[in-house]
One Martini backbone bead per residue (centre of mass of N, CA, C, O) as a GRO file, in nm:
protein
   86
    1MET     BB    1   2.687   6.765  -4.991
    2ARG     BB    2   2.444   6.834  -5.241
    3VAL     BB    3   2.196   6.802  -5.458
    4SER     BB    4   2.323   7.021  -5.658
    5ASP     BB    5   2.598   6.827  -5.689
    6LEU     BB    6   2.491   6.636  -5.869
    7GLU     BB    7   2.563   6.389  -6.112
    8PHE     BB    8   2.504   6.295  -6.461
    9THR     BB    9   2.429   6.049  -6.678
   10THR     BB   10   2.323   5.920  -6.967
   11GLU     BB   11   2.174   5.680  -6.842
   12MET     BB   12   1.989   5.850  -6.654
   13SER     BB   13   1.825   5.988  -6.895
   14THR     BB   14   1.701   5.683  -6.981
   15SER     BB   15   1.706   5.583  -6.658
   16THR     BB   16   1.571   5.625  -6.361
   17TRP     BB   17   1.705   5.367  -6.211
   18ALA     BB   18   2.006   5.514  -6.247
   19GLY     BB   19   1.980   5.694  -6.024
   20HIS     BB   20   1.978   5.868  -5.747
   21ARG     BB   21   1.940   5.785  -5.409
   22VAL     BB   22   1.708   5.965  -5.190
   23GLU     BB   23   1.605   6.067  -4.910
   24MET     BB   24   1.304   6.105  -4.726
   25PRO     BB   25   1.067   6.240  -4.546
   26LYS     BB   26   0.839   6.063  -4.345
   27THR     BB   27   1.001   5.803  -4.457
   28ASP     BB   28   1.151   5.502  -4.621
   29ALA     BB   29   1.190   5.637  -4.879
   30LEU     BB   30   1.308   5.682  -5.213
   31ARG     BB   31   1.452   5.907  -5.448
   32TYR     BB   32   1.490   5.950  -5.781
   33VAL     BB   33   1.784   6.118  -5.921
   34SER     BB   34   1.841   6.174  -6.292
   35SER     BB   35   1.837   6.499  -6.305
   36ASN     BB   36   1.816   6.832  -6.304
   37GLU     BB   37   1.507   6.833  -6.279
   38ALA     BB   38   1.487   6.636  -6.038
   39ALA     BB   39   1.657   6.811  -5.850
   40ALA     BB   40   1.473   7.059  -5.857
   41ASP     BB   41   1.226   6.914  -5.739
   42PHE     BB   42   1.353   6.831  -5.475
   43ILE     BB   43   1.433   7.117  -5.381
   44GLU     BB   44   1.146   7.232  -5.383
   45SER     BB   45   1.036   7.023  -5.166
   46PHE     BB   46   1.322   6.996  -4.951
   47GLY     BB   47   1.572   7.116  -5.047
   48ASP     BB   48   1.929   7.182  -5.032
   49VAL     BB   49   2.044   6.926  -4.901
   50GLU     BB   50   2.236   6.734  -4.726
   51ILE     BB   51   2.453   6.467  -4.844
   52VAL     BB   52   2.525   6.107  -4.779
   53LEU     BB   53   2.700   5.840  -4.853
   54ASP     BB   54   2.578   5.505  -4.840
   55GLU     BB   55   2.773   5.238  -4.899
   56LYS     BB   56   2.607   4.994  -4.804
   57TYR     BB   57   2.327   5.090  -4.980
   58GLY     BB   58   2.366   5.319  -5.217
   59HIS     BB   59   2.278   5.592  -5.080
   60TYR     BB   60   2.139   5.903  -4.982
   61ALA     BB   61   2.171   6.064  -4.698
   62VAL     BB   62   1.967   6.278  -4.466
   63PRO     BB   63   2.028   6.425  -4.177
   64ALA     BB   64   1.770   6.620  -4.159
   65PHE     BB   65   1.568   6.345  -4.167
   66LYS     BB   66   1.619   6.147  -3.928
   67VAL     BB   67   1.395   6.195  -3.719
   68GLU     BB   68   1.151   6.143  -3.907
   69ARG     BB   69   1.239   5.857  -3.998
   70ASP     BB   70   1.254   5.727  -3.717
   71GLU     BB   71   0.957   5.773  -3.642
   72TYR     BB   72   0.836   5.615  -3.873
   73CYS     BB   73   0.979   5.340  -3.816
   74LYS     BB   74   0.858   5.303  -3.535
   75LEU     BB   75   0.560   5.294  -3.626
   76LYS     BB   76   0.591   5.064  -3.830
   77GLN     BB   77   0.691   4.849  -3.630
   78ALA     BB   78   0.442   4.852  -3.447
   79HIS     BB   79   0.245   4.765  -3.667
   80CYS     BB   80   0.386   4.495  -3.738
   81GLU     BB   81   0.356   4.369  -3.453
   82ILE     BB   82   0.041   4.365  -3.470
   83TYR     BB   83  -0.020   4.290  -3.808
   84GLY     BB   84   0.217   4.270  -3.969
   85SER     BB   85   0.386   4.277  -4.307
   86ASN     BB   86   0.129   4.206  -4.522
   0.00000   0.00000   0.00000
């Protein structure tokens, strides 16, 4: 499945927080994709990447971003170990 294959509900059009959560590269953040316009913006920024539903956490993982996300998380963990997480 790709970002362009996402389907949207009426609720998503009225509440961004009801959208699909999709991983982003170089961070541990997720982007809410709640409309065709939001999907087009995501695709413009990151490409029409393959997405896989992570049923445990309820978001879409992006295998193409795994290496970048893992590197970011490793650096973030090292920073937390030195300075704490607050």
